[in-house]
C-alpha positions as CSV (number, residue, x, y, z in Angstrom):
1,M,-13.4,10.7,-31.7
2,S,-14.4,7.2,-32.5
3,E,-15.1,4.8,-29.6
4,H,-11.8,2.9,-30.0
5,S,-9.4,5.6,-30.9
6,L,-6.8,7.3,-28.7
7,D,-6.1,10.5,-30.6
8,Q,-3.8,13.4,-29.8
9,A,-6.5,15.7,-28.5
10,Y,-7.7,13.0,-26.0
11,L,-4.3,12.4,-24.6
12,A,-3.2,16.0,-24.6
13,K,-5.8,16.6,-21.8
14,R,-4.5,13.5,-19.9
15,Q,-0.7,14.1,-19.4
16,L,1.3,13.4,-16.2
17,K,4.5,15.3,-15.6
18,R,7.4,13.2,-16.9
19,G,10.8,12.8,-15.3
20,T,10.0,14.1,-11.8
21,A,11.1,11.1,-9.8
22,G,14.5,9.3,-9.6
23,W,14.9,5.9,-7.8
24,M,15.6,7.6,-4.4
25,L,12.4,9.5,-4.5
26,L,10.5,6.3,-5.6
27,A,12.1,4.4,-2.7
28,G,11.0,7.2,-0.4
29,L,7.5,6.9,-1.8
30,G,7.5,3.2,-1.1
31,V,8.6,3.8,2.5
32,S,6.1,6.5,3.1
33,Y,3.2,4.4,1.8
34,V,4.0,1.9,4.6
35,I,5.7,3.7,7.5
36,S,2.6,4.3,9.6
37,G,2.3,0.5,9.9
38,D,5.4,0.5,12.1
39,F,3.8,2.9,14.6
40,A,0.6,1.0,15.4
41,G,-1.6,-1.8,14.3
42,W,0.9,-4.6,13.7
43,N,1.4,-5.2,17.5
44,F,-2.2,-6.4,17.9
45,G,-0.9,-9.5,16.1
46,I,1.0,-10.3,19.3
47,A,-2.4,-10.4,21.1
48,E,-3.7,-12.9,18.5
49,A,-0.7,-15.2,18.4
50,G,1.9,-14.3,21.1
51,W,5.3,-12.9,20.2
52,G,6.6,-16.1,18.6
53,G,3.4,-16.8,16.6
54,F,3.3,-13.2,15.4
55,A,7.0,-13.4,14.4
56,I,6.2,-16.4,12.2
57,A,3.2,-14.5,10.7
58,A,5.3,-11.4,10.1
59,L,8.1,-13.5,8.5
60,L,5.6,-15.2,6.2
61,M,4.2,-11.9,5.1
62,G,7.7,-10.4,4.7
63,V,8.4,-13.3,2.3
64,M,5.1,-12.7,0.5
65,Y,5.9,-9.0,0.0
66,F,9.5,-9.6,-1.0
67,T,8.6,-12.2,-3.7
68,L,5.8,-9.9,-4.9
69,V,8.1,-6.9,-5.1
70,L,10.6,-8.8,-7.1
71,A,7.8,-9.8,-9.6
72,L,6.5,-6.3,-9.7
73,A,10.0,-4.9,-10.4
74,E,10.2,-7.0,-13.5
75,M,6.7,-6.1,-14.8
76,S,7.1,-2.4,-14.0
77,A,10.3,-2.2,-16.0
78,A,8.7,-4.1,-18.9
79,I,5.4,-2.2,-18.8
80,P,6.0,1.3,-17.3
81,A,2.4,2.5,-17.0
82,A,0.7,4.6,-14.3
83,G,-1.8,1.8,-13.7
84,G,0.7,-0.4,-11.9
85,G,-0.8,-3.8,-11.2
86,Y,-3.8,-3.1,-13.4
87,S,-1.6,-2.5,-16.4
88,F,0.4,-5.8,-15.8
89,A,-2.8,-7.8,-15.3
90,R,-4.4,-6.3,-18.4
91,Q,-1.4,-7.4,-20.4
92,A,-1.5,-10.9,-19.0
93,M,-5.3,-11.6,-18.6
94,G,-7.0,-9.1,-20.9
95,P,-9.5,-6.3,-20.0
96,T,-11.6,-8.3,-17.4
97,G,-8.5,-9.5,-15.5
98,G,-7.0,-6.0,-15.7
99,Y,-10.1,-4.4,-14.4
100,L,-10.6,-6.8,-11.5
101,T,-7.0,-6.3,-10.4
102,G,-7.4,-2.6,-10.7
103,L,-10.6,-2.7,-8.7
104,A,-8.9,-4.7,-5.9
105,V,-6.1,-2.2,-5.7
106,L,-8.6,0.7,-5.8
107,I,-10.5,-0.8,-2.9
108,E,-7.3,-1.0,-0.9
109,Y,-6.1,2.5,-1.8
110,A,-9.5,4.2,-1.4
111,L,-10.2,2.6,2.0
112,A,-6.7,2.8,3.5
113,P,-6.6,6.6,3.8
114,A,-10.1,6.5,5.4
115,A,-8.8,4.2,8.1
116,I,-5.5,6.2,8.5
117,V,-7.4,9.5,8.9
118,I,-9.4,7.9,11.8
119,F,-6.0,7.0,13.5
120,I,-4.8,10.5,12.8
121,G,-7.9,11.8,14.6
122,S,-7.0,9.6,17.6
123,A,-3.4,10.9,17.5
124,T,-4.5,14.6,17.4
125,E,-6.9,13.9,20.3
126,E,-4.0,12.5,22.3
127,L,-1.8,15.5,21.5
128,L,-4.1,18.4,21.2
129,G,-7.5,17.2,22.5
130,I,-9.2,17.6,19.1
131,N,-10.9,15.0,17.0
132,G,-14.0,14.3,14.9
133,P,-15.3,14.7,11.3
134,W,-13.9,18.2,10.9
135,V,-10.4,17.0,11.7
136,Y,-10.8,14.3,9.0
137,A,-12.1,16.8,6.5
138,M,-9.2,19.2,7.3
139,F,-6.5,16.5,6.7
140,Y,-8.2,15.5,3.4
141,L,-8.5,19.1,2.2
142,V,-4.9,20.1,3.1
143,F,-3.2,17.0,1.6
144,I,-5.2,16.8,-1.5
145,G,-4.5,20.5,-1.9
146,I,-0.7,19.8,-1.8
147,H,-1.1,17.1,-4.4
148,L,-3.0,19.6,-6.6
149,A,0.0,21.9,-6.5
150,G,2.1,19.4,-8.5
151,V,3.8,16.0,-8.3
152,G,7.3,17.2,-7.7
153,E,6.3,19.4,-4.8
154,A,4.1,16.6,-3.3
155,L,6.9,14.0,-3.5
156,K,9.4,16.3,-1.8
157,V,7.0,17.1,1.1
158,M,6.4,13.4,1.4
159,M,10.1,12.7,1.7
160,V,10.5,15.2,4.6
161,I,7.5,13.8,6.5
162,S,8.7,10.2,6.0
163,G,12.2,11.2,7.2
164,L,10.8,12.5,10.5
165,A,8.9,9.2,11.0
166,V,12.0,7.1,10.2
167,F,14.0,9.2,12.7
168,A,11.4,8.4,15.4
169,I,11.7,4.6,14.8
170,I,15.5,4.6,14.8
171,A,15.7,6.9,17.9
172,T,13.3,4.6,19.7
173,A,15.3,1.5,18.8
174,I,18.5,3.1,20.1
175,A,16.8,4.1,23.4
176,L,15.4,0.6,23.9
177,I,18.4,-1.6,22.9
178,G,19.9,-1.5,26.4
179,D,16.6,-2.7,28.0
180,F,16.2,-5.7,25.7
181,D,15.7,-9.0,27.5
182,T,14.7,-12.2,25.5
183,S,12.5,-13.5,28.4
184,R,10.1,-10.5,27.9
185,L,9.3,-11.8,24.4
186,F,7.6,-14.8,26.0
187,D,5.6,-13.4,28.9
188,I,2.2,-14.6,27.6
189,A,1.0,-17.9,29.1
190,P,0.4,-20.7,26.6
191,T,-3.3,-21.6,26.0
192,D,-4.7,-25.1,25.3
193,A,-4.9,-24.3,21.5
194,A,-3.5,-26.8,19.0
195,G,0.3,-26.4,18.7
196,A,0.4,-24.0,21.7
197,S,3.8,-23.6,23.4
198,E,5.7,-20.9,25.3
199,F,7.0,-19.7,21.9
200,M,3.5,-19.8,20.2
201,P,1.0,-19.4,23.1
202,M,-2.1,-19.3,20.9
203,G,-0.9,-22.2,18.6
204,W,-1.2,-22.4,14.9
205,Y,-4.7,-20.7,14.8
206,G,-3.1,-17.6,16.3
207,V,-0.5,-17.5,13.6
208,W,-3.3,-17.7,11.0
209,A,-5.3,-14.9,12.6
210,A,-2.1,-12.8,13.0
211,L,-1.3,-12.8,9.2
212,P,-3.2,-9.5,8.5
213,F,-1.3,-7.8,11.2
214,G,2.0,-9.0,9.8
215,M,0.9,-7.3,6.5
216,W,0.6,-3.9,8.3
217,L,4.4,-3.8,8.4
218,F,4.5,-3.7,4.5
219,L,1.0,-2.9,3.3
220,A,0.9,-0.6,0.1
221,V,4.6,-0.9,-0.8
222,E,3.3,-2.4,-4.1
223,G,2.1,1.1,-5.1
224,V,5.6,2.3,-6.2
225,P,4.9,1.3,-9.9
226,L,2.0,3.7,-9.9
227,A,4.6,6.4,-10.3
228,A,6.2,4.8,-13.4
229,E,5.0,7.4,-15.9
230,E,6.5,10.2,-13.7
231,A,9.9,8.4,-13.2
232,K,13.0,9.7,-14.9
233,D,14.0,6.3,-16.3
234,P,11.2,3.9,-15.5
235,A,13.0,0.7,-16.6
236,R,15.8,1.4,-14.2
237,D,14.3,3.6,-11.5
238,V,11.1,1.7,-10.6
239,P,12.8,-1.7,-9.9
240,K,15.5,0.0,-7.8
241,G,13.0,2.1,-6.0
242,I,10.6,-0.7,-5.0
243,I,13.3,-3.1,-4.0
244,G,15.2,-0.4,-2.1
245,A,12.0,0.5,-0.2
246,M,11.3,-3.1,0.7
247,I,14.8,-3.7,2.0
248,F,14.5,-0.7,4.3
249,L,11.0,-1.7,5.5
250,V,12.3,-5.1,6.5
251,F,14.9,-3.3,8.5
252,T,12.4,-1.1,10.4
253,A,10.0,-4.1,10.8
254,V,12.8,-6.1,12.6
255,L,13.6,-3.2,14.8
256,V,10.0,-2.6,16.1
257,V,9.0,-6.3,16.3
258,F,12.1,-7.4,18.4
259,L,13.0,-4.3,20.4
260,L,9.5,-3.2,21.6
261,A,8.4,-6.5,23.0
262,G,11.9,-7.3,24.2
263,A,12.1,-4.1,26.2
264,A,8.5,-3.6,27.4
265,G,7.1,-7.1,27.3
266,A,5.0,-8.9,24.6
267,D,1.8,-8.9,26.7
268,A,1.9,-5.1,27.1
269,M,2.8,-4.5,23.5
270,G,-0.1,-6.7,22.3
271,K,-2.6,-4.4,24.0
272,S,-1.0,-1.0,23.3
273,A,-2.6,1.6,21.0
274,V,0.7,3.4,20.7
275,P,3.4,0.8,21.1
276,L,6.5,2.9,20.5
277,V,5.3,5.5,23.0
278,D,4.3,2.9,25.7
279,A,7.6,1.0,25.3
280,L,9.6,4.3,25.8
281,N,7.5,5.2,28.9
282,A,7.9,1.7,30.3
283,T,11.7,1.9,30.1
284,G,12.0,5.4,31.6
285,N,12.3,7.6,28.5
286,P,9.3,10.0,28.9
287,T,10.8,12.9,27.0
288,L,11.6,10.8,23.9
289,A,8.2,9.2,24.3
290,T,6.5,12.6,23.9
291,L,8.7,13.4,20.8
292,V,7.9,10.0,19.2
293,N,4.2,10.6,19.9
294,V,4.4,13.8,17.8
295,L,6.5,12.1,15.1
296,G,4.1,9.1,15.1
297,L,1.6,11.5,13.7
298,A,4.1,12.3,11.0
299,G,4.2,8.6,10.1
300,L,0.4,8.4,9.8
301,I,0.4,11.6,7.7
302,A,3.2,10.2,5.4
303,S,1.1,7.1,4.6
304,F,-2.1,9.1,4.3
305,F,-0.4,11.6,1.9
306,S,1.3,9.0,-0.3
307,I,-1.7,6.6,-0.6
308,I,-3.7,9.6,-1.8
309,Y,-1.1,10.0,-4.5
310,G,-1.3,6.2,-5.3
311,Y,-5.1,6.1,-5.7
312,S,-5.1,9.2,-7.9
313,R,-2.6,7.6,-10.4
314,L,-4.6,4.4,-10.4
315,V,-7.9,6.2,-11.0
316,F,-6.2,8.3,-13.7
317,A,-5.0,5.1,-15.6
318,L,-8.3,3.2,-15.3
319,S,-10.2,6.3,-16.4
320,R,-7.8,7.1,-19.3
321,A,-8.4,3.5,-20.6
322,G,-12.2,3.9,-20.2
323,Y,-12.7,1.5,-17.3
324,L,-13.9,4.4,-15.1
325,P,-15.7,7.6,-16.4
326,K,-13.2,9.3,-18.8
327,S,-13.6,12.7,-17.1
328,L,-11.7,11.4,-14.1
329,S,-8.4,11.3,-16.1
330,L,-8.4,14.9,-17.1
331,T,-5.2,16.6,-15.9
332,S,-4.7,20.3,-14.9
333,E,-2.2,22.8,-16.2
334,R,0.3,21.4,-13.7
335,K,-0.3,17.9,-15.2
336,V,-2.1,16.7,-12.0
337,P,-5.2,14.5,-12.3
338,A,-7.4,16.8,-10.2
339,R,-10.7,14.8,-10.3
340,A,-8.9,11.5,-9.6
341,L,-7.6,13.1,-6.4
342,I,-10.8,14.8,-5.3
343,I,-13.6,12.2,-6.0
344,P,-12.0,9.2,-4.2
345,G,-11.1,11.6,-1.4
346,V,-14.8,12.5,-0.9
347,F,-15.6,8.8,-0.9
348,G,-12.9,8.1,1.7
349,F,-14.0,11.0,3.9
350,L,-17.6,9.7,3.9
351,V,-16.3,6.2,4.8
352,S,-14.2,7.7,7.6
353,L,-17.3,9.0,9.3
354,T,-18.1,5.5,10.4
355,G,-15.2,5.8,12.8
356,E,-14.4,2.1,12.4
357,G,-10.7,2.3,11.6
358,D,-9.9,-1.3,12.3
359,L,-12.7,-2.7,10.1
360,I,-11.9,-0.3,7.2
361,L,-8.3,-1.3,7.3
362,A,-9.2,-5.0,7.4
363,M,-11.3,-4.4,4.2
364,A,-8.4,-2.7,2.6
365,V,-6.3,-5.8,3.4
366,V,-8.9,-8.0,1.6
367,G,-8.6,-5.8,-1.5
368,A,-4.8,-5.9,-1.2
369,T,-4.5,-9.7,-0.9
370,V,-6.8,-10.3,-3.9
371,S,-4.7,-7.8,-5.9
372,Y,-1.5,-9.6,-4.8
373,A,-2.8,-12.9,-6.0
374,L,-3.8,-11.5,-9.4
375,M,-0.5,-9.6,-9.8
376,A,1.6,-12.7,-9.0
377,L,-0.6,-14.7,-11.4
378,S,0.1,-11.9,-14.1
379,H,3.8,-12.4,-13.7
380,I,3.5,-16.2,-14.1
381,M,1.2,-15.8,-17.2
382,L,3.5,-13.1,-18.8
383,R,6.5,-15.4,-18.4
384,I,4.6,-18.2,-20.1
385,K,2.7,-16.3,-22.8
386,Q,5.2,-13.6,-23.7
387,P,8.7,-15.0,-23.0
388,D,10.3,-12.7,-25.5
389,M,8.9,-9.5,-24.0
390,P,11.9,-7.1,-23.4
391,R,12.6,-7.3,-19.6
392,P,15.2,-4.7,-18.5
393,Y,15.0,-6.3,-15.0
394,K,14.4,-10.0,-14.4
395,T,12.9,-11.5,-11.2
396,P,15.4,-13.8,-9.5
397,G,13.9,-17.2,-9.4
398,G,11.4,-16.3,-12.1
399,I,8.0,-18.1,-11.9
400,F,9.0,-19.9,-8.7
401,T,9.4,-16.6,-6.9
402,S,6.0,-15.2,-8.0
403,S,4.4,-18.6,-7.2
404,I,5.4,-18.2,-3.6
405,A,3.8,-14.7,-3.6
406,L,0.6,-16.2,-5.1
407,V,0.3,-19.0,-2.5
408,L,1.0,-16.8,0.5
409,S,-1.4,-14.0,-0.7
410,L,-4.2,-16.6,-0.9
411,V,-3.3,-17.8,2.6
412,A,-3.2,-14.2,3.9
413,L,-6.7,-13.6,2.4
414,T,-8.1,-16.5,4.5
415,G,-6.3,-14.9,7.5
416,V,-8.5,-11.8,7.2
417,Y,-11.5,-14.0,7.3
418,A,-10.2,-15.7,10.5
419,F,-9.7,-12.2,12.1
420,D,-12.9,-10.4,11.0
421,P,-15.5,-12.1,8.6
422,R,-17.4,-8.8,8.3
423,A,-14.5,-7.2,6.5
424,F,-14.5,-10.1,4.1
425,Y,-18.2,-9.9,3.2
426,Y,-18.3,-6.0,3.0
427,T,-15.3,-6.0,0.6
428,L,-17.0,-8.8,-1.5
429,L,-20.0,-6.5,-1.8
430,L,-17.8,-3.7,-3.1
431,F,-16.3,-6.1,-5.6
432,V,-19.8,-7.2,-6.9
433,V,-20.8,-3.5,-7.4
434,G,-17.5,-2.7,-9.2
435,A,-17.7,-5.8,-11.4
436,A,-21.3,-5.1,-12.3
437,Y,-20.4,-1.6,-13.4
438,F,-17.7,-3.1,-15.7
439,L,-19.8,-5.9,-17.2
440,L,-22.9,-3.7,-17.7
441,Y,-21.2,-0.5,-19.0
442,S,-17.5,0.2,-19.1
443,K,-16.3,-3.0,-21.0
444,N,-18.2,-1.6,-24.0
445,H,-16.6,1.8,-23.7
446,L,-12.9,1.0,-23.5
447,V,-10.5,3.3,-25.3
448,A,-8.4,0.5,-26.7
449,K,-9.4,-3.1,-27.3
450,T,-6.1,-4.6,-26.1
451,P,-3.2,-3.4,-23.9
452,E,-0.8,-3.5,-26.8
453,E,-3.1,-1.2,-28.7
454,E,-3.4,1.1,-25.7
455,F,0.4,1.2,-25.2
456,D,1.1,1.7,-29.0
457,M,-1.4,4.7,-29.1
458,L,0.1,6.2,-25.9
459,A,3.6,6.0,-27.4
460,Q,2.4,7.5,-30.7
461,A,0.6,10.3,-29.0
462,E,3.6,11.0,-26.7
463,S,5.9,11.4,-29.7
464,D,3.3,13.6,-31.5
465,L,2.8,15.8,-28.5
466,S,6.5,16.2,-27.8
467,A,7.2,17.0,-31.5
468,A,4.4,19.6,-31.5
């Protein structure tokens, strides 16, 4: 095979299973990526900013994600490829822009499961008294194993686990609604910070530092387009799936942000490791608190499980195009990219051994915000450079909408720095290593010179393979 050819034999070994996911399954995937963020993590933003300050930060991040999702819906319908954001950026900015966007998403998706498995360890310790590296290893082995069984099976398991987690959130909301009292939202005394008030006790700096925690309510929903090549009708299903997931996640975010602090007090929620459980205990619901503690583990597992799916599809797409070693995109008889599941899983497990869940998650947020800026920029550039590209779904507001996502993602990136500069610098180091690999090696070993060439060859090989 010549360096820049994508022949039938090459692609025959790199096939995903088509038509396994309709829009409901894709919306479920989007919810399961994120759902663990409703159970813990976001509430530390209240400690940074007070309830009102955090509410502003969460609102800004909700706007950022909604505008980004609307831009991604358009691009995923026009360019339905397993690379998601990488594929869009490559079309807009060429190989280097595509790779850097893919690298940013990969940093987010490889690190997030490592952070989540540490939180899973804490939850199993609370429930069963067991924790440690062997617990992390067991979760990686079991859930990568389910993915190796096939995509249809994996997505159905994911829907069940996510359903249990959503039930826990709604049951908690119903139990707390009678105890809601607006005054409890403002039980943190104002500081002397600039702009401080009863509503925003830590002032505007607190809002800035709380932005990363506002992101935890929505982090990773942008991964829905990674399933585009396995969707039944990508042009219709992916936009409906990602927008449907985002609307539902706004609903659950409003429930937890208002009801927990309003029932149990903002000060208590800002310090809680398990806010749903603590809020239920504080309001005299110990039996439901125990059940929610168990189902909170289901929420963590749902996000862990689905982000593993996400990173495997991204690694598959980057490898198939030659950005990463080509062996990583080989698929099994069940049309599952086995090496793309296992190798990042080993990396994530090794990272989890540090035990620093909060730092790892902050690093994942840095990768995420960089990728959001690049994806929003891709939408703007594609609208300007390729106005005649067929777009089965069009973003309401067009470039104005994606410009909001671009500006807010850059603001959110600085918020991570305000919260933890270490996360910023460590992630920068990963970027430098990844960029060096591309510049020194893989940019000279790409399978196709342009995205158009890659998509044309994929389409041709698809028709050859289906006719064979």
